[in-house]
C-alpha positions in Angstrom: 111.8 101.8 93.1 112.9 105.1 95.2 116.7 103.3 96.1 117.1 102.7 91.9 116.4 99.2 92.0 113.8 97.9 89.4 111.3 95.6 91.4 109.4 93.0 88.9 106.1 92.8 90.6 105.3 89.7 88.9 108.6 87.9 89.3 110.3 89.5 92.4 113.9 88.6 93.0 115.8 89.3 96.6 118.1 91.3 94.9 115.6 94.4 94.0 114.6 94.4 97.3 116.2 97.3 99.5 114.7 98.0 103.2 115.1 101.3 103.0 112.4 101.4 99.9 110.0 99.1 102.6 110.6 101.5 104.9 109.3 104.1 103.0 106.3 102.5 101.2 105.3 101.1 104.4 105.5 104.5 105.9 103.3 106.1 103.6 100.7 103.3 103.6 98.0 103.8 105.7 96.0 101.3 107.6 92.2 101.1 107.7 92.5 102.9 104.2 93.3 105.9 106.2 90.0 105.9 108.1 91.0 106.5 111.5 91.2 109.2 113.8 94.2 111.4 114.0 96.1 113.9 112.5 98.7 111.3 110.4 97.5 108.1 109.1 98.1 104.7 111.3 100.9 103.6 109.1 102.0 99.9 108.0 105.2 100.4 109.7 103.8 101.9 112.7 101.5 98.9 112.3 104.7 96.2 111.9 106.6 97.7 114.6 103.8 97.1 117.2 103.4 93.2 115.9 106.9 92.8 116.4 106.7 94.2 119.9 103.2 92.0 120.6 105.0 88.8 118.9 108.1 89.5 121.5 105.8 89.3 124.4 103.8 86.2 122.9 107.3 84.3 121.8 109.6 85.8 124.3 112.0 83.0 123.6 111.9 83.2 119.7 115.4 83.3 118.4 116.1 86.9 116.7 115.1 85.7 113.0 111.3 85.2 114.2 111.4 88.4 115.5 112.6 90.2 111.8 109.7 87.7 110.5 107.4 89.3 112.7 108.3 93.1 111.5 108.6 92.1 107.9 104.9 90.2 107.8 103.0 93.1 105.7 106.2 94.0 103.7 105.0 93.4 100.3 102.8 96.2 100.9 105.1 98.7 100.2 104.4 98.1 96.9 101.1 96.3 96.2 99.2 98.6 99.5 97.4 97.1 102.6 93.7 96.3 101.2 90.9 95.3 103.9 90.2 91.9 103.8 86.8 91.6 101.8 89.0 93.6 99.0 91.2 91.1 99.1 88.5 88.2 98.9 86.9 90.5 95.8 90.3 90.7 94.0 90.8 87.0 94.2 93.9 84.2 94.0 96.1 87.1 92.2 96.5 89.2 95.1 97.6 86.0 97.3 100.1 85.0 94.7 101.8 88.3 94.2 101.7 89.0 98.1 103.2 85.1 98.1 106.3 86.3 95.7 106.8 89.1 97.3 106.9 87.9 100.8 109.1 85.0 99.2 112.3 87.3 97.4 111.9 89.9 101.1 112.4 86.7 103.1 115.1 85.2 101.3 117.2 89.1 100.7 117.1 89.3 104.7 118.1 85.5 105.2 115.3 84.2 106.6 113.8 80.5 105.1 111.1 81.6 102.2 108.2 79.7 104.5 108.8 80.0 108.1 107.2 77.5 110.4 103.4 76.9 110.7 103.7 77.5 114.6 105.5 81.2 114.4 103.5 82.2 111.5 100.0 81.3 114.3 102.3 83.4 116.6 103.0 86.4 114.1 99.0 86.2 113.5 98.0 86.3 116.9 100.4 89.5 116.9 98.7 90.5 114.4 95.1 90.6 115.6 96.1 91.9 118.5 97.2 95.1 116.9 94.1 95.1 114.7 92.4 95.1 118.0 94.1 98.1 119.3 93.9 100.0 116.5 89.9 99.2 116.1 89.7 100.9 119.0 92.1 103.3 119.7 91.8 105.2 116.1 88.9 103.2 114.1 85.8 103.9 115.9 85.5 100.2 117.3 83.8 99.5 120.3 85.3 96.9 122.7 82.9 94.6 121.3 82.8 95.4 117.8 87.0 94.8 118.0 86.4 91.5 119.9 83.7 89.9 117.2 85.8 90.5 114.5 89.2 90.0 116.4 89.4 87.9 119.1 89.4 89.2 122.8 92.7 90.0 123.7 95.1 89.2 127.0 95.2 92.4 128.6 98.5 91.2 130.0 100.0 91.4 126.4 98.8 94.7 125.5 99.9 97.0 128.8 102.0 100.0 128.5 101.7 99.6 124.2 99.1 102.1 122.5 99.1 103.6 119.1 101.0 106.5 118.1 99.9 108.3 115.1 104.0 110.0 113.8 104.6 111.8 110.3 105.8 109.0 108.3 109.7 110.3 108.3 109.8 108.9 112.2 108.3 105.8 111.7 110.8 105.4 108.2 113.6 105.9 110.3 112.4 103.9 113.6 111.0 100.9 111.2 114.9 101.1 109.5 116.6 101.2 112.6 114.4 98.0 114.7 115.2 96.4 111.1 119.2 97.0 111.6 119.0 96.0 115.0 117.5 93.0 114.0 119.6 92.0 111.5 122.5 92.6 113.5 121.4 90.4 115.9 121.0 87.0 113.2 122.6 84.2 113.9 
């Protein structure tokens, strides 16, 4: 990793995880395999920031640790990339196992439980699907009807005032790192 840490992908440990590596990697990983409109790819880091914001609207009274879990929901992609669902299915169980091991190491590294409650996971997934709907209609060429079919029709109130931002990776990396630090500082 850029931090100098060595990360064993097959047996990751929390001590080998650094937020600078995660933020850097996610800022350079393109959502939608880069098949989006705009001068910059829509990064997984930008997506993660939006998911955390949406989660906060879905569960405004949730403890800070679950907001941190929302921000880090795709963190393993800093080293394994963002594969679209059909590719994940084709790769098989090995991808899911690798993702799960990395997720556990990342959560433990930042003071979260290895497994989060199903109800929280469901709320994060809801925020993730709303973000995907927003991305699909704003930059990935989907009609509203297509996005509704694939991601479900989102509650417009949850998206009010939010938009898809395409920015240079250095800006997204800095915002992701700052948001992580803010949430970490507020953990109980």
